[in-house]
N, C-alpha and C positions, 0 to 999 in steps of 0.2 A: 392447516400445518399438521395438525392432530393428527389425520389419516399418513404421514410418513414415519418409514419404520424407525424405531431408535435403537440404537446402535451404543453399545456399553463399552468404554474405553480398555476397561478392566481386567477382561480375560488373559488368562495365563497369568498374569502379572501379580505374585504374593504383596500382601498388604501387609504394612507395617507392624509390628511385634506389636506396639502399645495403639490401640482402636482410636482413629482420629478420621472425624468427617468434616464434611462444609457444605455449605451449596448458595444461600442465599445471598442476601447484601446486607444492604444497609440496616439502620433501624425501622420504627414507626414511620418516619417521614423519611425515610429514602435514604442513601449515605449519606451520612452525616460526619463533617469535617471536625475532628477533633482539637479542642483548644488545648492546649499546656499551658499547665499551672508552675509557674516558677516559687521556688522559695525565697522569701528574702534573707539578701547577705551576712551573715552574722554582722557585720560593722555599724548596720543599718540600727540607729538610733530606736528606743521601746522594743527591743530584741533582748530577752531573757536568753542566755546561753542554757541549755539543758546538761542535767546534773551528768558529769562523768558514767558510762555503763560498763560495765566488765564484758572482754571481749571473749566471746566462744572460738576455740579453734575446730570446735567440731560441728559437721555439717547434718543439715535436720535431713530427715527420710524423702521430704518434698522435694529438697534440693538436688539429692542422689539419684532421684526419680527422675527429675526433669534432666538433666544431664545424661542417664543412660536412654532416656526416649531419643533424645535430638543425635545422640549418636545411631542408632539401631535406624530411625527414619532416611538419615543421610544416606547408611549404608542401604539402605533398601531400594532408596529412589535409585543409586548408583547403580545397583543389580537389576531391578528391574526397565531400565534403560538400557543398561546393556545386551537384556535378551532380544531388544530390537534390531534383526540384523540390519547390514549395509545393505540401501535399497541397490536397482538397477539405475544406471547413470547412461544410456544413451543418448550420440550425439548425432546429428544430422550427417556427420560425414564429409562436407565441404571441407575440413581443415587437410586432410587426404586428397582431397580431389582437384584442387587449386593449388599447385606447385607455387603461384605468384602468390598466396593468399588471400585472394580477392573476397573468399566468403566469409572471411575472419576478422573477427576488430585491433584491428592495428592501430587506431589514431592513437595520437602522443610520440611515438616511435615516425625517426626520418624515410621519408617518402621520395621517390622519383618526383618528375615531371606530369608523369598520368596520376598520380596518387596509388602506386604499388610500392606496398612495402619496402623497405632495403632489407635482404635477407638475413644480415647479421644481426641487424635488432631484431626480426623477428626469433628469431632460432635465440636467442639471448630468452627472451621471452616465454617462452614456450618452454625453455631448461626451466626456468625459475617458479613455471606452472606443473613442472613434472616433478622435483625435489620440493616445494615450500618452506626451501630454506632462505632465510631472510638477507643472508649475502648476495644469494643469487639474483635476488629482485634487484641489488645495490648495483649489480653489471650490466643492468638495461641500460643501451645507448637513448635516450631521449630525444624528439625533435624540434623542442620548444622547452619553455620554460614551465609550462602545466606539468603537473608529477598525475601517475597514475592513481586511482583511489581507495586507498585502506585494503591492498591485497592480502596480505602479512595478518590483518584485523581477521580476517575470515577462519584463523585458524584459531583462535582462542575459545577457550574450550567456557561452554557457557556451564553455569552452576545449575540451573532450572532447565528442563527440557529434555530434547532429544538434540544427537549430532548434527550438524548439517547434511551429514555422508547417509543420514539415515532417511531421507526423503527424497522422494524421488516424482521426477517432472518428465514428461514425453521430450521426445527431439524437438529442439528449433527446426522451422521448415526451414527446408532447405533453399542455397541461391538461386537454383533453378525452376523450382518448383512451381505448379498452379497457386497453391499456396502463399507463397511468398509472395507471388505477382499483383494474388487479390490483394494480401495485407498492404500494397506499394500500392494500389488503386485506392483504396481507403484512407491512408495517411495522405496521400495528395487532395484527395478531395477536401479532406478534413484544414489541409490547410489555406485552399480557398473560401471556406465558410466559415474560418474564426470570426468574422466579424458579423457574423449574421446573428439574430437575438438566436438563442437557443428555446423561446417560445415558440420558432415556425417548427420545431422537430416534432410536429404530431400530425397525427394521419388525415385531418381538415386540410394542410396547408397548401397555401398556393404559391409559396416561393420558388418560383421555375427553378434556381440552382438547387434546391434540397430534394425537385423532384427528379432531377439529371442526375443526381448522386445516387440516389435509391434506386432509380431504372440501371443504371450500369454495373450497382453492386447487382443487383438481382441478374446481369448478363455474365455474372463474374462464374468460370470453372471449379473454382472453389472459395468458398468464402465461410467464412466461422462463426459470424458474428448472428447475433440474436433475429429471432425471423417471427413472424405474426402469422398462420394459415401456411408457413411453408415460404414467405415471401419477405425480404427486408424490406418495411413499410419508413416513412417517415418518423413516425412512432417509436421505430426499433431502431434507427438510424443512429450509428454510434451511440448502442447502449451497448453493457457489458456484459459481457460472460465470463466461467470459470473454468478451467481443463483441468484436469485430473489425471493423472497416471493412470494406466490400465493395461495389465499384462496381456489382453486379448487383443488391445486394439493399438497397433504403434503410434496414430495420430492424439491417444489418449481420448479422455471421453467430456467432451462439451457438454454446460450445464450453465442455465441463464438462475443465476443466484435471486430469489424471494425479494418480491418489491421492487428491484432496478429498473422493469420496465411500466412501473407504477409513477401518474405524476410525474410534475418535474424531472429533469435531468441533474438538477444539483440538489443534493441533499438539503432539506430542510436544518440539518446542525450546521451548516455554510451560511445560511440566511436569518439566523436570527443572534443579536447581540448576547455576547455572552457574560454572565454574572461571574464576577473578580472577587467575592470577599466587599470591600467599601470600593472597590473598583470597576470598572466593565469592558469589555472588548466587543469593540465595535463591529458587525458583521460587514462593513462598506472597505473595500479596500483600493488599493492606489492599483490603476490602471494602466497597460501600456497601450501606443497610438498604435493604430493601424499602419504606420507607418516604419515600425519597428520591426523589420525583414529583416535575416540575416543570410549568409550560405548562398545566396542565387549568381555570386557573382565567383568567377571560378579562382582568382588569387586569392580572394578572403577564403573562401571552402578550402583550399590546399595550404595555407598559413595555419587554419583552425586541425586539418587533419594532422598538420603536425606536431602540432600542442601549443601554439605561439597562442600568446594571452590576445582575446581580440581587442581591435581598435575601434571598436563604434561600442553605443550604450544605447539603452532602448529609451526611447521618449515615452512620457509619462503625460497622464491627464492630470490635468490641476486637480481637480472635484474628487472625490472620492464616489464610489458606486457599489451597488451589487451586483456580484457574480452575474451576467448577462449572457456572457458571449464565452464562445471556445476560447479565444486568445485572454480573456478574462479570468478563465478556470487554468490556464498554461501561467499565465504569470503567477495566482494567487501560491498555487504548488512551487514554484520554481525553486525557492529555497527549502522546503520541508516543514511548512508550519505544523504547529502542535493542536491538529486537528483532534485529536483523539482526548485530548487535556479539555479542551470547549467542549466535546462535547460530553464527556463526564458531568464538566461543572453544571452543564445546561439540566444533564439527569438526574443531579444530586441536590443541584442547591431549590430550596424550596422555592415552589413559584407564589403567586398572589398578591405583590405588594405593589405598590400606589404605581413605582417607577417600574416598567417592565424591564428597563434595561439593570436591573438587580434582580429579575428574579428568573428563576427556571421555569421551567416546562409544565409542571405540576406540584399542586400545592398540599401544606404538610396532611391533607386529609385522604391524600390519594397516594399514596407512596408508590412510586415505580419501583422498588426491589420486586425480585420474586417473594412470595407469600411461603415459601421454606426458609426462607432469611431467619437463621435460628434469634436474633434481634428482634423480630417481629413479635415472636413467641415470649422471650423473658418479660415476663414481669418486674424484673430488679436490674438490667441490664441494658446497656447500649451500648452501638458501634463506637471505634473511634478508629487510630492512625495502626492501630496495632492488626485491627482486623476487621475485616466488612465497611471500616470508614473511608471515606473519600479519600485520604490521603494513601491509605491502601492502594485502593484501586490505580490512582495515578502512580504509584511505585509500580504496580506489576506491569501499566503500559511502557513506563520507563524502559524497565527490562527486557519487554516485549519488544521493542522498535528495536534494540541492540542485538538480539537474539536474531531476529527477525532478516536484519540487514547481514548480522553474518553468514545465515543458511544462501541468502539470495546472493550473494557475493562470492561466496565459495562455489559455488556455480556458476559464476559469469566468467571466473578465471580460470578454477581449477577443471571443467567440462564441457563447457560448452564454446566461451569465446566467439559467439555469433554478431556477423556483422549490423551495425547502426545502419537505420534509414538514412542517413545523411553523408554515409559512403554507399551507400543502393544509389540515390541520388547521384553521385559521381560516377558511377558503372554506366549509368544510363545515357548521362550529358556526354560521355565518350564513345560508346553505341552510336548513340543517334547523331550528333553533332559531327565525331570525329570520326566517325566507321569505325570501330574497334571490334569488329565481329567476334570475337571469343570472350567476352562475355556476354553470359548464358541466361539471360535475363527472358520470363517469361512473355509471351504472345496481348496475355489479356494485361498486361501494363504499358508494355511499349506500342500497344496500339491504340490506348485507352486514350476516352475522351479528358477525365481528370489529367494526364498528361500534357496533352492538346492545349488545356487551357493552361496549366501552369507556364507552360514554355511563352503561350502569348502574354501570359501576364509579366511574366521574370526575363525571357530572353534566353533563360538556358534552362535546362530540363533537370537540374537542380534543386533539391528540394529544400523550399524554404524554412527559416526555421525563427522563434520567436525569442529564443535567448542567442544573445550575440555569442557566447562561447560552444554553442550546440547542446551534446549530451557532456555528460561528465565521462571521464576516461577510464571506462570496463567496461568488458560486455555490455550489450544489448539485453539477451536472453539471460535467467530472465528479471524482472524490473525489480529492483529496490522499492521503489515509491510504494508499488501496488504491495508487495510485502507488508510494508509500515501499517497500509490502510487495513490489508487483512487481518494480520493481526491486534491491531487496534476494535476492530469489530467485532472479531469472535471476543475479545478480551470481555470488551463490554456487554456483548447479550449473555456472556455469563454471571454477570452482576444486576444484569436490570431485566424486567419483564419486556421481553421484546415483541408480544403479544398488542401491546397497549395501544391504540391509536391516538395519533397527534393530532390534538387538535385547533383551529382555527390555522391549518396551513396556508403558505403564502409562496410568491414567487416574483421576482423584480417584473416591475412595470416597462417595457420594452418602451414605450415611449418617454417615460420618464424612468432611468435604473439607478436613481436614485431612492427609489420610493418601491415600498411594495404595496401588491395586490393582493387580493386572495384567490388561493388555489380551489375550485370548484372539482369535483372528481370522485374517484375510489379512494377509501380512507388509505391514509398513509400510517403504518403501524413503526415503531421505536426500530422493531429489528431490518422490515425492509429500509428504512433513513440511515440505519447502521450499515448495512450493507452499501446501500448507497455511497455511502460517504466514504468507503473503499474503494471504492471503484471510480469517485471522481477522483482521488487522493492518485490510483496508477493512471487509468484514463485520461487524465487532465493533461500527463506529458506526451499521448500521441497527440493530442491538438496543438503540443509545441513542438511536434517535429522527429522528437528524439525518442519514440518507443513504437515498437508494432503491436498489432493487438495481442496476440499472443505470448508476447513480453511479459503484459500484465494480465492474462488470463491466467496461466501456469501459476502466478506468482500468489494470488489469490490461494491456491492450494496450498503453496509452502509455510502463508503467513498464519494459513489455518493451524495447519501442524505443526508450527513453532507453538502455537497458543495453548493448542490442546498439551502436548506436552509438559509446559510451564504449570497449567492450570492441575493436571494427574497430578504434579510432584506437591504443588502448594497446596491441593487436597489432603498430601498425607500426611502436614506438618500441622493441622490446624486442630483445635480442643473441642471446640466447639459443637455441641451435637447437632448433627447435618447430614443431609441426604444425597449433597454433592452438587456438582454446577449440571446444568442442563439445559441445553439451547438448539437451535438449528444450522445447522451448515448449511453452507454454500450452494450445495446440490439438495437441499431439501429437507435431509435424514436429519432426522433427531439425536444428539449425541449425550448421555451421560455421565459425569465423570466421578 
């Protein structure tokens, strides 16, 4: 990573009047959790009240200087962020192209028997998305009991970092495009291979279904996933990419984040028990059984499009296990687990204890914080909850999650409103089963082996879903879960030494997924596994059937931009001598804040 260019994020941005720096992390033993010392209540026996002291109304010079510095830094952060212009927001044109809105997300509104949205309800949604007025969102007619997910919340002003309107992403693939057709082929193959052990996604696999999926993706007219030697291989199948906006290319700039092609598809941070003070969190999860497939029957599909509550629920395996299949990953991220919190605990908690469940990855003598951490140099001070300690990092993670959701949801409601895979499957069903010729899906999908196999398995052309409610009621593009994963990975890379190799990597035993076996292969690093953690969060929802590849790819750049904006502001607030945050972006370039 050393030969990647370094990018400063401070160009043309004024520094605060008071000098502030910041960068490494935790103390000499890594990020340490601060312990609060509580004073005994005056009523306790044995405590003698202190003698009364005269109260001074005069402020000290230190008090006044601190107050002034706080004002100046807040003012400078606001000015610097205001200098960043509103970004371009190109859309794919489907909303204007189809008067019946078949290329737009309309789930949750009332639909006719063919699944096309009622125009009055659509116009109310459109009007609300143009005005942003909370009262206009209350005028939207819903088709069932489920509600739209948090559209007004996207307009909350984040007090740290940039505004959602300042982040650009490429347009979503158009409904009739070869790219969307290729994404549909991929997501149908994912639905068919949900129960294949992920260990079969390797270049020397003999699994015929994995090989068939690989072969078909290589034949597509337009497929944007990672490749090896210019071709999709079993080892790159269903792996992740990141998509950045590029003024010179309307399709955006697609890159493969460092580390995501190395080793097991599942991040090491999801395969280790997590120490949680005097408790621990098991890496084994409750998994859904293969019979848990939804929306392959038309009446159920239509009811969910209208916003009805699901009538069926998943069936679960009674024995917890490690994440072994695509279905397992989809179930793990169904309700938004705090995976960044878990990764921070694994990195910040000293390792080497007798019981590995209560231990982190690195022992105290091998701190995983960056060497430039100011508290690794201090002779008299250590970090805590105020700065550089684990609670401080966790607070940034929590704020980053909220800010990234605001940024991604803003794009969903106020720019793109793109169609979900489940609704695309409905168009395919009507096109092929009912002869609706005016649904312009690409031939690469309509004539695909993936679609034929799915029809043979389920009896319809609808895309099977692992969640009974299918997708949340907001647009598919960009993906909110991936934004959360991306902001999480970026913040953690800013605090922990991403170049550190992870010792004793593991993977689930496909013959017995309740146990782990060693992984042997190229070294796995903290940075690579954090990148993989981000894409596991987002691309796991592709395994569920609720997202496209481009949804997750574009969201990687959004989450990263949100984190960089927050870290830029945070750096200005700090008082410690500090050289700044430095880490590797998803495109492999280095950034210093």
